[in-house]
C-alpha positions, 0 to 999 in steps of 0.5 A: 096814436090809437089806444084801447081807451081814446078810440071813439074820436071826440064829439063835439060839447052836448053833440048827442051819437046820433045812430047811422043817417043815411050817404048823399046818393053822390057818396051811395053811388061813387063807394057801390061801384068800390066796394061790390063785394064787401059784406060777402067777405067770407069768414076765411077773409078774416070776417065775421058775421054782421050781427056784432054788439054796439056800443052806442046807446040807441033807442033800441037799446034803452031800458024798458019804462017800470012796471007800477011793481017797480015804481012801487019799490022802496027805495033802496036807499030809505030809512038811512040818515040823511047823510049817509043816504047822500054819501050812498047815492054820491057814490052810486053816482061814483060808480056809474060814472065809471061805468060810462067811461067803460061802455063809452057811453061818455056822455052820460058818465060826464054828467053823473059826475057834473052832479056828483061834483055838484053835491054840496055832501061831496067829500075830498075824495068823492071829488077827487075821483068826480073830477078824475072821472070827468077827466077823462069823460071829456077827454074823449068828448075832444073837450080837451081843455076841460079834460085839463083843468079837472085832471089837475083838481084831480091830481092835486089830491091823489098827491097830497094823498099818495094815491099812487094808482090814481096819480099816474091813471090820471097823468096818461089822461092828462098826456093825451088830453095836450098831446092831442091839442100838440103839447107835445112837453107838457104832455110829456111831463105827465107820461113821465108821472105815469111811468114815475107812479105806476112803478111806485105803485107795483101796478103793472097794468098802470106801468103799460098803459104809462109805457103806451102814452109814452110811446106815444109822445115819444114820436109826435117828438119826432123819436123815433127809435125811443117810440118804437122801445118804449112799444114794445115794452109795452107790448111785452108787459101787456102779453103778461097781465092776462087782460085782452083790453092792455093785449089788442092795445099794446098792438094797436098802438105799436103798429100805428107808431111804425106806420107813421115812422114809415110814412115820416121817412118815406117822406125825407125819401128813407127806405120805409120798409123795413118798419112797414113790413115789421108793422102791418105784421102786429097791425095785423096780429091786432085784428086777429085780436079783435076778431078772437074776442068778438071785440067790434069798435077794434075791430074797427079800428085794427082793419083802419090801421092796417090799410094804411099800411096797405096804402103805403105799401102799393096794396091797394085792391086789398087796401078796398077790402078792409077798408069795405069791411071796417065801414061795414063794421062800423055802418052796422054798429053805428060807429058813425065818425069811423064810417066816416074815417073809411069813406075817407079811406076809399076815397084815397084809394081810389085817387092812390090808383089814378082814378081822378074822377070816382076820388072827386066825385067821393070825396065832393060827397064827404064834404056834402054831408053835413057829419063832416062839416064838425071835423076841420081835420079833415076838412083839410084832408078832403080840400087838399087833395082835391086840391093836389088832384084839380091841378093834376089834372088841369081844371084850375079853376076847382083846384083854385076853389079848394085851395082858397077853402085849404087856406081858410080851413088852415087858417082857422084851425091853426087859430082853434087850435093855437086858442086852445093851447092858449087856454089849456096853458093859461088853465094850467099856470092859472090851477099850478098859481092856486096850488102856489097861492094855496101853499104859502097861506099854508105855510102863513099860517104856519109860520103864525102858528109857530109865532104863536108857541114861541111866544106862548112858550116865551110867555110861559118860560123864564129868560134866564134859566129857561125853565117854565115860570110861574105862568107854566106852574098855574097851567101844568100844575091843576091838570097834574094834580086831577091825574093823579087824584083820578089814577091814586099816584101820590105828588109831591111839591119840593121848595129850593132854596139857594143858600147865602144868594145874596152874598153870591151876588154881593161878593161875585158880582150879578154876572157869578149869581145870574150864572148859579142860577142857571146852573142850578137850573140844569142841576135839576132839570139832569134830576127831572124825569118826564112826568116832574115839574121844575120850576122857577117862582122868582128869585133864588127860589124854584119847586119841584113838583114829583110826580107818582113819587112818596113822601119816602122817594122825594126824600131821597130824591131831594137828597140826592139833589143836595149832593149834586150842588155841594159836589159841584165844582162852583169854582168854574163860574168865579173862584173860591165859589161854593154853594148850598141848597135847602128843601121842603116837601111835601106830600100832596093830601086828599081834597088838599087845594094848591096854596095849602099844599105849596104852604106847607111846603113851603113851611117846610123849606123855611124850617130847613132855613131854620135848622141850618140849610143845606138840608131837607124838611119833609113837611108831614113831620109836622103835623 
């Protein structure tokens, strides 16, 4: 299926776009006999003035040499830091490559994208954009393997970054690349991805192209009804976009689908009239759109498709006129590949009309044209037609020659296609495998990070109570002190010790003692805030560091804490058990060291013990 973006026939890698070359004398003589009057088609016949805009660069289109004044102008990037200058250059190359895609200058656009990829200052986003552009350029140049490779690499970044519009566009390019090599199942996966991404991002233009590509793939898969349904959805959407490109492409593509369906039905012996009637009306509308827009390239493509319908309907005179008109436009604008295709159509018309000798002469002339030698599909088509015509005419020697050439060509084309398909699938698998390897490495790194965090947590956590331990205190306390001083906030240290804990172990057992400690840790955790720190210092001794808390506030907190300890149902741990605790509190003084501060809190704790336990003592009360 042909769309606006795909109208340029692929060129071999490294080829240049030539200007129109003189055809062989035999071809000119043959064509002249069937194209008399073509150049004089009137505007009433849908023709236009032949001074049409070209889509390819020739010498006359190149810019004039720069003047001395221009050569000495200061570059736009002058005076910028090196990194900014490089970034500006990369962005300029990306913009030029994108413009080259719109202009059909795919060799130049590919070179610009490759230049970006070779730049050591490229960012991941710029690399993805360059690969996205390069995938499209390589597709148009017939380099499908490279198109898939760059497209898949771009798709990885676009997926990771959540760029849905970019994903849809790349999926469409990949679908075309796989479709062109008859790998329809991967193509189907990509059109579905394109459609999903387009709808998620809300781009109706992207949705149009995804529907158009989907119609193309379903047609290739033999699902004619679904292909037409999707094509009509694309057409309805295109007419709401106000985009002449989409309006033309929708009609041209849908018409092409009808033509393929008609041919398939006729090959089966079924009635193809309905498909031909619907399709020719749509393709005539595509021709009219191209003429209205003054787009010579589109007009050439649409008239070429119209010839296909006219041939199927047996309207050979009109088919000859349209093929001739299409060729005239192609020759005028330097569309070499399209002109060659029109020559083939003119020969088919002569064959269909029963003018076998003329058709053979025209096809022989095409085979002698060096520019046709690289087009394997066209060579197969020409040799098959020549074989059939010579065989039917009883010229068996010539028929045998073309049959042998046909056999060699088909075998070579089959091998070439199979090899290309294999490489494309292998490339896809390799990129997928590399992605999985990267994900696995990332997962392993994440697991190592988590394990390191777990080990660090274990190293800084008391295994019995699950409270932070002394190591955690050494790491967190200096930061709490620094913040308190910066913010001019009070910071209190609270030393907590279970009363007569040795008696608990002796009378009730160490298991009961452990449960007392874990219960005490839970009570401390419930009594503190996220900004506080609760630590098991050792044995039955705990430390609370209360942030932004005055000495009086700390005293109130500690009184509530002791009340919770006294009133806790310790009998649930072991029958007859009762527990209390003693507390010493110290407020951090200006410029005081950690050891002196905690030493004062510890001294206050011992004073609470000496005063009878189950009480709170404030270090501030001791001068």
